[in-house]
C-alpha positions in Angstrom: -34.3 94.3 48.6 -35.3 90.6 48.4 -33.0 90.1 45.4 -30.2 92.0 47.1 -30.5 89.5 50.0 -30.4 86.6 47.6 -27.3 88.1 45.9 -25.5 88.4 49.3 -26.3 84.7 50.0 -24.8 83.8 46.6 -21.7 85.9 47.4 -21.2 84.0 50.6 -21.5 80.7 48.7 -19.0 81.9 46.1 -16.4 82.9 48.7 -16.4 79.7 50.8 -16.7 77.6 47.6 -13.5 79.3 46.5 -11.8 78.7 49.9 -12.5 75.0 50.3 -12.1 74.0 46.6 -8.6 75.5 46.5 -7.0 74.4 49.8 -5.4 71.3 48.3 -4.0 72.9 45.2 -0.6 74.0 46.5 -0.1 70.5 48.0 -0.8 68.5 44.9 2.8 68.4 43.5 4.1 67.2 46.9 1.2 64.7 47.2 2.1 63.0 43.9 5.8 63.0 44.9 5.1 61.5 48.4 2.9 58.7 46.8 5.9 57.8 44.6 3.8 57.4 41.6 4.4 58.4 38.0 4.8 62.2 37.6 2.1 62.3 34.8 -0.5 61.3 37.4 -0.5 64.9 38.5 -2.1 65.8 35.2 -4.4 62.8 35.3 -5.7 63.7 38.8 -6.9 67.1 37.5 -8.1 65.6 34.3 -10.3 63.1 36.0 -11.8 65.7 38.3 -12.6 67.8 35.2 -14.0 64.8 33.4 -16.4 64.5 36.4 -17.3 68.2 35.9 -17.9 67.5 32.2 -20.6 64.9 33.0 -21.8 66.7 36.1 -22.4 70.2 34.7 -25.3 69.3 32.3 -26.8 66.9 34.8 -27.0 69.5 37.6 -28.0 72.2 35.2 -30.9 70.1 33.9 -31.9 69.1 37.5 -31.8 72.8 38.5 -34.0 73.8 35.5 -36.5 71.2 36.6 -37.0 73.2 39.8 -34.6 71.6 42.2 -31.8 74.1 42.4 -31.2 73.9 46.2 -31.1 70.1 46.1 -28.6 70.2 43.3 -26.2 72.6 45.1 -26.5 70.8 48.4 -25.8 67.4 47.0 -23.0 68.8 44.9 -21.1 70.3 47.8 -21.6 67.1 49.9 -20.4 64.8 47.1 -17.3 66.9 46.5 -16.4 66.8 50.2 -16.8 63.1 50.6 -14.8 62.1 47.6 -12.0 64.6 48.3 -11.7 63.0 51.7 -11.4 59.6 50.0 -8.8 61.0 47.6 -6.6 61.6 50.7 -6.3 57.9 51.2 -3.3 57.5 48.9 -1.7 54.9 51.2 -4.8 52.6 50.6 -5.9 53.3 47.1 -3.8 53.0 43.9 -3.4 55.9 41.5 -6.3 54.9 39.3 -8.7 54.5 42.2 -7.6 57.9 43.4 -8.4 59.2 39.9 -11.9 57.8 40.3 -12.3 59.7 43.5 -11.3 62.9 41.7 -13.9 62.1 39.0 -16.7 62.1 41.6 -15.3 65.2 43.3 -15.6 67.0 40.0 -19.1 65.6 39.3 -20.2 67.0 42.6 -18.7 70.5 42.5 -20.0 71.0 38.9 -23.4 71.7 40.6 -22.2 74.9 42.2 -20.5 76.2 39.0 -23.5 75.5 36.8 -26.4 76.5 39.1 -25.0 79.4 41.1 -23.5 81.2 38.1 -26.8 81.0 36.3 -28.6 82.2 39.4 -26.6 85.4 39.5 -27.8 86.1 35.9 -31.4 85.3 36.7 -31.7 87.6 39.8 -29.9 90.5 38.1 -31.6 93.3 36.2 -30.2 93.5 32.7 -28.4 96.8 33.4 -26.7 95.2 36.5 -26.0 91.7 35.0 -22.5 92.3 33.8 -21.5 94.1 37.1 -23.0 91.3 39.2 -21.3 88.5 37.1 -17.9 90.3 37.6 -18.6 90.8 41.3 -19.4 87.2 41.8 -16.3 86.1 39.9 -14.3 88.5 42.1 -15.6 87.0 45.4 -15.0 83.5 44.1 -11.4 84.6 43.3 -10.9 86.1 46.7 -12.0 82.8 48.3 -9.8 80.9 45.9 -6.8 83.1 46.7 -7.3 82.7 50.5 -7.9 78.9 50.1 -4.5 78.5 48.3 -2.8 80.6 50.9 -4.5 78.6 53.7 -3.6 75.2 52.2 0.1 76.1 51.9 0.1 77.6 55.4 -1.5 74.5 56.9 1.0 72.1 55.3 4.1 74.0 56.4 3.2 75.9 59.6 4.8 74.3 62.7 2.0 75.3 65.1 -0.8 73.9 62.9 1.2 70.8 62.2 1.7 70.2 65.9 -2.0 70.7 66.7 -3.8 69.3 63.6 -1.1 67.2 62.0 -1.6 69.1 58.8 1.7 67.9 57.3 -0.4 64.8 56.4 -2.5 65.7 53.4 -5.3 63.5 54.6 -5.8 65.8 57.5 -5.9 68.8 55.2 -8.5 67.1 53.1 -10.5 66.2 56.3 -10.7 69.9 57.0 -11.8 70.4 53.4 -14.5 67.8 53.9 -15.9 69.5 57.0 -16.0 72.9 55.2 -17.9 71.3 52.3 -20.6 69.9 54.6 -20.9 73.2 56.5 -21.4 74.9 53.1 -24.0 72.3 52.1 -25.8 73.1 55.4 -25.7 76.8 54.7 -27.2 76.1 51.3 -30.2 74.3 52.8 -30.8 77.1 55.4 -30.2 80.3 53.4 -30.3 79.6 49.7 -33.7 80.5 48.2 -33.4 80.2 44.4 -35.7 82.0 42.0 -38.6 79.7 41.0 -38.9 78.4 37.4 -42.1 80.2 36.3 -42.2 78.7 32.8 -40.7 75.3 33.2 -40.0 73.8 29.8 -37.8 71.1 31.2 -40.2 68.2 31.6 -37.7 65.4 31.0 -36.1 63.4 33.8 -32.6 64.7 34.2 -29.7 62.4 33.2 -26.1 62.7 32.3 -26.6 63.6 28.7 -29.6 65.8 29.1 -27.7 69.1 28.9 -25.7 67.9 25.8 -29.0 67.6 23.9 -29.1 71.4 23.9 -26.1 71.3 21.4 -28.4 70.6 18.5 -30.4 73.7 19.4 -27.4 76.0 19.5 -26.4 78.3 16.7 -23.2 77.2 14.9 -21.5 80.5 15.7 -22.0 79.8 19.4 -20.6 76.3 19.1 -17.5 77.7 17.4 -17.1 80.2 20.2 -17.5 77.4 22.8 -14.8 75.3 21.0 -12.6 78.4 21.2 -13.3 78.5 24.9 -12.1 74.9 25.2 -8.8 75.8 23.5 -8.3 78.8 25.7 -9.0 76.6 28.7 -6.5 74.0 27.6 -3.8 76.6 27.4 -4.8 78.5 30.6 -5.1 75.3 32.7 -1.7 74.0 31.6 -0.1 77.3 32.4 -1.8 77.5 35.8 -1.4 73.9 37.0 2.1 73.2 35.6 3.4 76.5 37.0 2.7 74.9 40.4 4.9 71.9 39.6 7.5 74.1 38.1 7.5 76.4 41.1 8.2 73.5 43.6 10.0 70.8 41.6 12.2 73.1 39.3 12.6 76.3 41.3 12.6 74.5 44.7 10.2 76.6 46.6 7.9 75.3 49.4 4.1 75.0 49.4 3.6 78.0 51.6 5.6 80.2 49.2 3.5 78.9 46.3 0.3 79.5 48.3 1.4 83.1 49.0 2.1 83.7 45.3 -1.2 82.2 44.3 -2.9 84.5 46.8 -1.3 87.5 45.2 -2.4 86.2 41.8 -6.0 85.9 43.2 -6.0 89.4 44.7 -4.8 90.9 41.4 -7.7 89.1 39.7 -10.1 90.5 42.2 -8.9 94.1 41.8 -9.1 93.7 38.1 -12.8 92.5 38.4 -13.6 95.6 40.5 -11.6 98.3 38.7 -11.1 97.2 35.1 -13.8 94.7 34.1 -16.7 97.3 34.3 -14.9 99.4 31.7 -14.5 96.4 29.3 -18.1 95.4 29.8 -19.1 98.6 28.1 -17.2 97.7 24.9 -19.6 96.3 22.2 -17.0 94.5 20.1 -16.4 91.8 22.7 -15.3 89.1 20.4 -12.5 91.3 19.0 -11.4 92.2 22.6 -11.3 88.5 23.6 -9.2 87.8 20.5 -6.7 90.5 21.3 -6.5 89.1 24.9 -5.5 85.7 23.5 -2.8 87.2 21.4 -1.4 89.1 24.4 -1.6 85.9 26.5 0.5 84.0 23.9 3.2 86.7 23.8 3.4 87.0 27.6 3.6 83.3 28.3 6.3 82.7 25.6 8.4 85.6 26.9 8.2 84.5 30.6 9.3 80.9 30.0 11.9 81.8 27.3 14.1 83.7 29.8 16.6 82.7 32.5 15.6 81.7 36.0 16.5 85.2 37.4 14.4 86.9 34.8 11.7 84.3 35.3 11.1 85.3 38.9 11.0 89.0 37.9 8.5 88.2 35.1 6.3 86.2 37.5 5.6 89.3 39.5 5.2 91.6 36.5 4.3 90.0 33.2 2.5 87.0 34.7 0.4 89.3 36.8 -0.5 91.1 33.6 -1.6 87.8 32.1 -3.8 87.3 35.2 -5.4 90.7 34.6 -6.3 89.5 31.0 -7.8 86.2 32.4 -9.8 88.1 34.9 -11.3 90.4 32.2 -11.9 87.6 29.7 -14.1 85.3 31.9 -17.0 87.7 32.6 -16.8 88.9 28.9 -17.3 85.4 27.6 -19.9 84.5 30.2 -22.0 87.6 29.4 -21.6 86.9 25.7 -22.9 83.4 26.1 -25.8 84.5 28.3 -27.2 86.5 25.3 -28.1 83.1 23.7 -30.3 82.0 26.6 -33.5 82.8 28.4 -34.3 82.6 32.1 -36.1 79.2 31.7 -33.0 77.5 30.3 -30.2 79.6 31.7 -28.8 76.9 34.0 -28.8 74.4 31.2 -27.0 76.7 28.7 -24.5 77.6 31.4 -24.1 73.9 32.1 -23.3 73.3 28.5 -20.9 76.2 28.6 -19.2 74.6 31.6 -19.0 71.3 29.8 -17.0 72.9 27.0 -14.8 74.5 29.7 -14.4 71.1 31.4 -13.5 69.5 28.1 -10.5 71.9 28.0 -9.6 71.1 31.5 -9.6 67.4 30.7 -7.5 67.5 27.6 -5.1 70.1 28.9 -3.7 68.4 32.0 -3.3 65.0 30.1 -1.6 66.7 27.1 0.5 68.8 29.5 1.5 65.8 31.6 3.4 64.1 28.8 4.8 67.4 27.5 6.1 68.3 31.0 7.6 64.9 31.4 9.5 65.3 28.1 10.5 69.0 28.6 8.9 71.2 31.2 9.0 74.4 29.2 7.2 72.7 26.2 4.0 72.8 28.2 4.1 76.6 28.3 5.3 77.1 24.7 2.4 74.9 23.4 0.0 76.9 25.5 1.1 80.1 23.7 0.4 78.4 20.4 -3.0 77.2 21.5 -4.0 80.7 22.5 -3.3 81.8 18.9 -5.4 78.9 17.5 -8.4 80.0 19.6 -8.3 83.3 17.8 -9.1 81.6 14.5 -12.3 80.0 15.9 -13.3 83.3 17.5 -13.0 85.1 14.2 -14.9 82.3 12.4 -17.7 82.6 15.0 -17.8 86.4 14.5 -18.0 86.2 10.7 -20.7 83.5 10.9 -22.8 85.6 13.3 -22.5 88.7 11.2 -23.7 86.7 8.2 -26.7 85.4 10.1 -27.6 88.9 11.3 -27.3 90.2 7.7 -29.7 87.5 6.4 -32.2 88.3 9.2 -32.2 92.0 8.3 -33.1 91.3 4.7 
C-alpha cells in the first residue's frame, strides 16, 4: 500500500510536469516571428534547452543516487520555472541571451526526467515494472496534451486575453513559472523517495559524473543508445517543425495547433493503456523497435510527399499511426535499458540514457533549422532517412549482444 501511495504521488508529478512544460510549445513559432529574429533561432531555442538537459541529466541523476532525490527534483522544477520566465523577456534580451535562459531551463527540468523515471522502476515489482513505466508515460502524455491545448487556448481566447493579457507570451510564461513553483512545493510535501540502501555513489556530484558511467557500459548498450540519439533527432524534427509548418505554411492559429497536439497526446495515452502492455510481452524487442523505425520512415515520407489537401487527411490518419508507434517505442526502449542497471545506480543509468536522448534533441533542431530554412519538406525527408540509419545501429547492438551471450554460455 505504501508503494501504491508513492506511485500515485509520482503520477501527480508526471501529470503536472506534462502540463506546465508544454504550455509554451504552441506559441514558439509566433514568439520567434514576433521578436523579428532569424527563423533558425526557433531550432536553436530548443537545442539550447536540450543542451541544458544533456548536462543536467547526469548531474541530477548522480545527486539523486547520493541520496538527495527530493532536493534534486525540487530544485529542478524551481530552476526551470525561473528561467522560463526570463525567457519571456524577449524585448529586453537578445536571441543568444534567450538561448542561455533556455539552457538553464533544460538543466533544471532534466532532474524530473532523470529522477522520477528511475523512481517508478525502483518502487515497482519486476512483474509490474513494464506496466508502471507505460502508465507513467501515459500520464505524462495526458498532461502534455492538456498543456499544449491550454497554451494555445490562453494565447487566442478573448476572455483570457482580456482578464490575464495572455496574448503576451511573457504572461503565459508567468503562469508557467507559478505552476513550476507549486509543483516544487508539492514535491517537498508529498514526494517520499525510496532510500538508497547500498549507496555506491560516494563521489561529489558534478556535471560529468554521470558520463563516467559510459566506460562501464557494454558496447552493445552504447550502440543502442547511439541509435536512440538518431531516432530522437528524427522524431524531434518531425514534432517541432510540424508546429512551424502548421502555422507558417498552412496558416492555422495557435489554438488549432494546440487542439491537434491534444489529439496527438490522447492517442499516445490510449496506445499506452491498450496496446503497450501487449508489446511488452514480446521478447524480441530490438527487432520490434527496428520494425517501428522502418514504419516511421515510410509514414513520414508519404505524409510530406503529398499535396496540401492530402496532407491534412494524412495528419489525422497516418500521422496518428506514427504517434502510436512512438508511444509503444519509448517504454520498450526504457525497459530494455533498465535491464542493464541495478537499484543502486538506476537514476545514474537513466540519466545517461537521457543524455543520449538529449544529444539527439540538440543536434536535431539545429540540423533541422537550416534544412527548414532551405526547403521546409527537407526536414521531414531527412528524418525518414535517419530513422532507417538507426536500424543499422540497433541490429549491430543485437548481433554484439548475442555474441556476448554465446561467449558467456561456453
